[in-house]
C-alpha positions in Angstrom: 128.4 35.5 79.1 125.5 37.4 77.6 124.1 40.2 79.7 120.3 39.7 79.4 119.5 42.9 81.2 121.6 44.9 78.8 119.9 43.3 75.8 116.4 43.8 77.3 117.2 47.5 78.0 118.5 47.9 74.4 115.3 46.4 73.0 113.2 48.8 75.1 115.2 51.8 73.9 114.9 50.6 70.3 111.2 50.1 70.6 110.8 53.6 72.1 112.7 55.3 69.3 110.9 53.2 66.7 107.6 54.7 68.0 109.0 58.2 67.5 109.3 58.8 71.3 112.6 59.5 72.9 113.7 57.0 75.6 112.6 58.2 79.0 115.3 59.4 81.3 115.6 57.0 84.2 115.5 58.7 87.6 118.0 57.7 90.3 116.6 56.5 93.7 117.8 59.9 95.1 115.6 61.7 92.6 112.6 59.6 93.3 113.0 60.1 97.1 113.5 63.9 96.6 110.4 64.1 94.4 108.4 62.4 97.3 110.0 64.8 99.9 109.1 67.9 97.9 105.6 66.7 97.2 105.2 66.2 101.0 106.8 69.5 102.0 105.0 71.3 104.9 107.0 74.6 104.9 106.6 77.1 107.7 105.0 80.4 106.6 108.5 82.0 106.8 110.0 79.8 104.1 109.6 79.6 100.3 111.2 77.1 97.9 112.3 77.8 94.3 113.9 76.0 91.4 116.2 78.4 89.6 117.2 75.8 87.0 113.6 74.9 86.4 111.4 72.1 87.7 113.4 69.5 85.7 116.4 70.0 88.0 114.9 68.9 91.4 118.4 68.1 92.7 119.3 71.8 92.9 117.0 74.3 94.5 116.8 77.3 96.9 114.9 78.1 100.0 114.3 81.6 101.2 113.8 82.1 105.0 112.3 85.3 106.4 112.5 84.9 110.2 109.5 86.3 112.1 111.1 86.1 115.6 114.5 86.3 117.3 117.5 88.4 116.4 117.1 88.0 112.6 113.4 89.1 112.3 112.8 91.0 109.1 115.8 89.5 107.3 115.8 87.5 104.1 118.2 84.6 103.8 118.7 82.4 100.7 120.0 78.8 101.0 121.1 76.6 98.1 120.5 72.8 98.3 122.6 70.4 96.2 121.1 66.9 96.6 123.5 64.0 95.8 122.3 61.1 93.6 122.7 58.8 96.7 120.2 60.8 98.7 118.9 60.0 101.4 122.0 58.0 102.3 124.0 61.2 102.2 122.6 64.6 103.2 122.2 67.5 100.8 124.9 70.1 100.6 123.4 73.3 102.0 125.0 76.8 101.7 123.8 80.2 102.6 124.0 82.6 99.7 123.3 85.6 101.9 126.3 86.8 103.8 125.1 86.8 107.4 126.6 87.6 110.9 125.7 84.3 112.6 127.5 81.9 114.9 126.4 78.8 112.9 127.0 80.2 109.4 130.5 81.3 108.3 131.3 84.1 105.9 131.6 81.7 103.0 128.0 80.4 103.6 128.9 77.1 105.2 126.2 76.0 107.6 126.8 74.2 110.9 123.7 72.1 111.5 124.2 68.7 113.1 121.7 66.9 110.8 123.7 67.9 107.8 126.8 66.2 109.2 127.2 63.5 111.9 123.5 63.2 112.9 122.2 62.7 109.3 120.0 59.6 108.9 118.2 58.4 105.8 114.8 58.8 107.6 115.4 62.6 107.7 114.1 64.7 104.8 114.1 68.1 103.2 111.4 69.3 105.6 113.6 68.4 108.6 116.5 70.4 107.2 114.2 73.4 106.5 112.9 73.4 110.0 116.5 73.1 111.3 117.6 76.1 109.3 114.6 78.1 110.7 115.6 77.0 114.2 119.1 78.4 113.6 117.6 81.9 113.2 115.3 81.7 116.2 117.9 80.1 118.4 121.5 80.6 117.3 123.9 78.2 119.0 127.1 79.5 120.4 128.3 76.0 121.5 129.1 74.6 118.1 130.1 77.6 116.0 131.6 78.2 112.5 131.9 81.9 113.2 133.7 81.9 116.5 133.7 85.6 116.9 129.9 85.9 116.5 129.5 83.0 119.0 131.8 84.6 121.6 129.8 87.9 121.3 126.5 86.0 121.6 127.7 84.1 124.6 129.4 87.1 126.4 127.3 90.1 125.4 123.9 89.2 123.8 122.9 92.9 123.5 126.1 93.6 121.5 125.3 90.6 119.4 121.8 91.9 118.7 123.3 95.3 117.6 125.9 93.5 115.4 123.1 91.4 113.7 121.0 94.5 113.0 124.0 96.4 111.7 125.0 93.5 109.4 121.4 93.1 108.1 121.1 96.8 107.4 124.2 96.6 105.1 126.9 97.8 107.5 130.2 96.7 108.9 130.8 94.4 111.9 134.4 94.8 112.7 136.3 94.8 109.3 133.6 92.8 107.5 131.0 94.4 105.3 127.6 92.7 105.0 125.2 93.4 102.2 121.7 94.6 103.1 119.3 91.7 103.6 116.2 93.4 105.1 
């Protein structure tokens, strides 16, 4: 059987190259949705977005969060976003590049945010994730931790937790773990 769509696509490619123009790269539905999400971003004043690989690679970008309240005020935390081609049907993979003493971020940078896992829905977007990340810094959650030790200290001794956060952000040790300066 002849595949008419394949033939039609080939004719379009041939016509484009005959005109001296390279065939346009077709964007995936995920890229189209991400383009829309980024165009509609309403970032909080504490957050910046950047594209380290250039604007042509929208599927990989970074956000920098500088909390202005809570335990982490004055810190600077960088997150990488890797958006899958099937976005928004699957959430982006988000990692924290900045080593941080936090109950919801482990020492490898994995982030525990429900909307990046079981509560993800295609109606959610990049803006929702950014606000969720900001919320982690203003209201760390000790009930669903990745860093169990930090969660236990937050739950049992909030003053000690605050001291540990400040020590870590200043480039010190918490227990046996060294944290690079992020203030």
